[in-house]
N, C-alpha and C positions, 0 to 999 in steps of 0.2 A: 090740921095742916101745919107742917113745920116750915120754918123760914131759914134759908141758907144764903150766905154771901159767897159768890163765885167770882174768881178773877180770870179774865181773858189771858190766853197765853201770849207769847211774843208776836204772834201773827194777828192778834185781835180775835181769836176764835175761842169759843167755849164748846166743849164736846160733852154731850150727855149720852151715856150708853146704858141701856136697860137690858136685863137678861131674864128670861122666863124659865121656869122649871119644866113646863110642858113643851118639849121639843116637837111634838106631833101636832100641836095647835096651828091653825092657819095663821099666816103673818097678819099682824094688825095693820089697820089703815092709820097712817100718821098724817096729821094736819098741823099747820102752823098759823099763828096770827101775829100781827104787829100793830102797834099803836104808836102814838107820839113818844111815850116814855116807857113802853112795856112791850114784851114779846113773849111768845110761849109756844109750846108743842102740846098736842093732844094725841093720844093713841086710842083708837076705837077698835072694837072687836075682841077685847079681852073678856075673860069670864068674869061675871060680877063678883067682886070681892077678891079677885086674883091679886096676889102679891108678886112684885118683880123686884129684882135687885137693881139699884141705880149706882152707876160708877161715875164719879167725877174727879177731876184732878184739882189740887190746891183749894180745898174747901175749908172755910172757916165758919163754924156754926154760929148762928146769931138767933138763938131761941128767945 
């Protein structure tokens, strides 16, 4: 797993966009979770081992 630092934009929003190669695949189910100091998104219904492209703005890698 890789670790990234993301910065919210001027509105306080972080946008994460994923793109799949298989345009014919059914849309995945997207879930979210929140805790006191963490939050996240999960996408269900992808093919096991499927790779997706993740697009984010203003990313600074923190490996």
